[in-house]
Every structure is written in structure tokens, then in C-alpha cells.
N, C-alpha and C positions, 0 to 999 in steps of 0.2 A: 461688554463683557467678553473680550476675545479670548482670556484664558479659560473661562468656563465652557466657551464653545469647543475649544480643543480638548478639554477633558470629556466632554459628553461625546465628541466624535470618537476619542479613544476607546471609551467605553463600549461604543457600539461594535468597534472592530474587534474588540475582545469577545462581545456576546456571540458575534457571527461566527468567529473562528473556534470557540470553545466546544461546540458540540462535535466537531471532527475530531478534536484531541481528546475528547472525554474517554473514548474507548482506553486510552492509555493511562487514564487516572484511576483505574481500579485497583492499581497497586497501592501500598502504603506511601506516606509521604517520604520523599527521598531526600538526603542531605547530600545535594548534588556536588557541593565542593569538594567531597571527600572522594568522588568517583573519577577515574580516568575518563579522557576523552576518547571518542571512537577514533582508531586509527585512520589513516589515509585510505584504507581498504583496498590495498594493492595485493593481498593474498586471498582472502576468502574468509567463509564460515566454516567451521569444523564442528560436528556434532559427534561425541564420543561416548558410547555406552549409556545413552540418555534413557532414563526411566521416570515416569510421572503418573501419579494417580490423584483423583479427586478425592481429597480427605482419606477414608479409609477403604475406599472402594477398590476394585479390582484394577490393577495398574492398565491404563489406556495407552501408554506408550512404554515398550519394554526393549531393553538393549538396542536402541536406535543408534545407527552409525552411518552419518552422511557427510559428504564434503561439496562445499560450493565454491567454485574458483571465481575470483574477481572478474567481472566481464563476460562470464559466461551464462549460458541458459539452461535452466533445469525443469524437470516435471516430476511431481510426485503423484502417484496413482494409488487409489484405495477406495474402498466401499465406505458409505455412510457409518460413522461410528468408529472408524478404525485409528482416528487421532490426527488427521491431517490439520484440522483448524486448531485443535490444541498445540500441535507442534509450531504452527505460525504465532500463535499467542505467547509461547514460551521465546521465540526468537525475538520479540519486540519488547519482551519484560512485562507483558500483562498478566502472565502467570509465573510463580516462583516457586520455591520449595521442591525443586526437582533434584534428581540424584544423576550423576554424570557431568559431562563438559559441553557447554555451548561456547565456542571461542570465535571472536572477530579478529583476524589478524594476529592470533596466539594470545589475544587477551580475554579473560574469562567474562563472560556477560555480566555476571554479578558485580563486577568491578568497573563497570562503564557507566558513565554519566547517562540516565534516561532521557534527559532532554536532548543530549546529541544523538542518541538513537532515533528519536523521533524525528530530528532534523534531517536524518540520512536515509531512513527507511520508510516506505510507503506500504501500509498493508491496505490492500483493496479487497473487501469482501462483498456480499450480495447487499448487505445493509448501508448502503450510500447515503451520506448526509447531504442534503441539498436545502439551502436556506433561501428564504424569501428575498430574492435580489435577482440583478441580472445573471445571465450566463457568464459574462466577463467577470463579474464579482465572485461568482462562486468558483470560478477557475484561479483567478489571480488573488483572491481573498484582499488582504489590505496592501498587497505590494504593488509596486509600479513595474511594470515589464514593457519592453518594446513591442512594437507591433510584429515585429520579426518572430520574437520569442512566443507571442500570443499564437501567431500562425504556425509556427513549428508544432506546438502543443496540440493545437487543434487538428492539424493533418495527420499527426502520428497516433492519434487517438480515433481517428475516423469520424470526428465530430463536423467536419466542413459540410457534407450533406444535409445535415440535421439543421445547422446554422442558416445555410442558404435558403431553406424552406420556410423559414419563420419571417415574419413582416418585419420585426425590429432586428433580425439577426442575432448577434451576439450580445446585444443590448436588451433581449427579450427577457421578461421577467419571469422566473420561476416561482410557482405557488410553494407555500410553505412544504417543506420535505419532499418537494418537486413532483407533487402529485399530478401535475399537467403534463409530465414527461414519463415515457415509459420506463420499465426498469433498464433496459438496455441502453437508452438515451442517459440516465442518471449515471449509469457504469461508465459510459465515454466520458461525461464530465469530470468523474473522479480520476479517471486515468490522465485527463489532460491536466488536471489540478496537480496531480504527482509529478508529471513530466516537467511543468514549467517551473516548479519549486526544486528542481534538481535533485531529487532524491537518487541515490546511488544504486539503491536496493530497491527492487519491487517484489513483493510477496502477494501474489494474486491467487486468492481462495475462490475458486469458481468465479473469478472476476469477469468473464465474458459469458456467463451462463444465460445471461438475459438477452443475449444478442442472436441475431439469425446468423447462420452458418458462414454467409459471405462476409458480414462485418466483424464475425468473431475471428476469422481467419486473417482478414485484413489487419487488425490491430496486433494480433499474436505474431504475425510476419513483422510488422513493423518494430515491434518491441525485441523480437529476436535479433534483428539486423541492426539494432542500435549497439555500438561497440561499448559505449560509455556506461551501459546499464547491466548489473547483474540481476536476473530475473529467475524467480522460483515460482511455478505455477502448479496448483493443486487441481487434480479433477478425477472424476470417476473414468473418464475416457478422453483420450486426445486423439485428434484427427491424425491419420497416418502421415499426412503431408508436414503438419507442425511436429510431430514425433520424430520425425527423421532429421528435423533441423536442431533439435535439442541436443546438448553436450553431454546429457545424462538423464536417465529417468529411474527414480527410486519407487519401490513399490512398499506401501505399508498395510499390513494385514492384521 
């Protein structure tokens, strides 16, 4: 039954990838064919007079104006509850019904194909999903990558020391939800996953918060020095060394 085996194999791949994409499926069913493809992203993201409120609540974002140029690195600073996470959810299409404009290379977000957005943007927050399989599978998912590509993602996410300390290395098995790894280790796996899949834009919502200062600085430096990436990081506070390297820092109040 070779065909049945192939079907079962593909089904398992879908089941392992689904939880990672699940956060993007909170929006209504989308008629993908009617929406435009994400541009080559050689200009950037522009947010103009953005306002957003949950239901009839007081607006959590009010008259927000920001511009993020392609290939540059930015920080967004603000206290808890100021709307940093909400802003990121708007940028990836998880939330809609906003007032104002969110444009990618001049194309309004609402007109873009949401699947295309998911393939170009990595949203890394503190709730990283790790499934019960090898570290390698958690990074590569169902795709085949060269050893060079895997090594590059591992080094850029400061994952190398962790892997070298494990008996089975990159083939070590993660328990369900990665409970046998620390929060910082799970975040490094998530960053490696985003990098190897070629995401052009990284939205990092306190994405290095579970790391010690040394590893946090190492990863942030690697991301900042990568000319191919557009990186937007949100935090309560940026290390002065990292803040000095950013192309711009916005404040949400």
C-alpha cells in the first residue's frame, strides 16, 4: 500500500506544522485568490494614523504612525498594555477591523494574500510551539535543507552550544511542547526555524526575554547584522548596545 503510506506521511507533516500556523488562523476564512501577492518587499512597511480597539473598548492603539524600511532594524518600546503585541498581530493579519493604513511596499494589508504574508513574515513571541520530534525536525519542519543551511540557522540563533551539549545533538527529541527545554532554548529553536525558512521580516515580541543577557545580546546582534532581514523587536527595555545599533526606535504609550 505505497499510496496509503504516502498519504499517512503527508497527514503527519500537516499535523506537526499546523500548531505553528494556528495563531494565524484566528481570522475568518480568506478567499486567497482575490488578494494580491506580497510585493518583493524592497521598500518597507508604513503605518499611517492607525487606530484599533477590541470591540467597544477604549482604543488600545491611537493615531500610530511608523515606518520600517526594508533591510533595516527597529525597536518598539512600551510598558505592558500599551499595544505592542496588538500592533504585531495587526501586522500579520491576526487582527482586523482597524482604522488607518498598514501598507507593505505601498499595498494595503487588507488586499494582500494572507498565506503569502505567513510565508514572508515570522512572528516570534514568548509562546513558542515545539512538537514531539527531533530538534532538526522542529527547525526544518517537513522541508529538506542542506547541512550548510541548517548550520547557518543554528549559529545565527545561538543554538550551537545547546545542541553540542546534548547526547544526540540536533537529533535529540523534544518532549510535547518542548517541556524538556527551557524557555530560552525553545525561543532559540523558533528563531532558527524562522531563519531557515527564509522569512524576510521578523517580528520579535519579547522573543529573547527568556534568554540570559549574553545569549540575548548574541542573537540580537546576529539579527541586526543580517542585511537580508527586516527586524522589528518590541521590549520594555533595550540594552544600550543593541539600541545604538538599531536604525530607529519607536515608543508606544
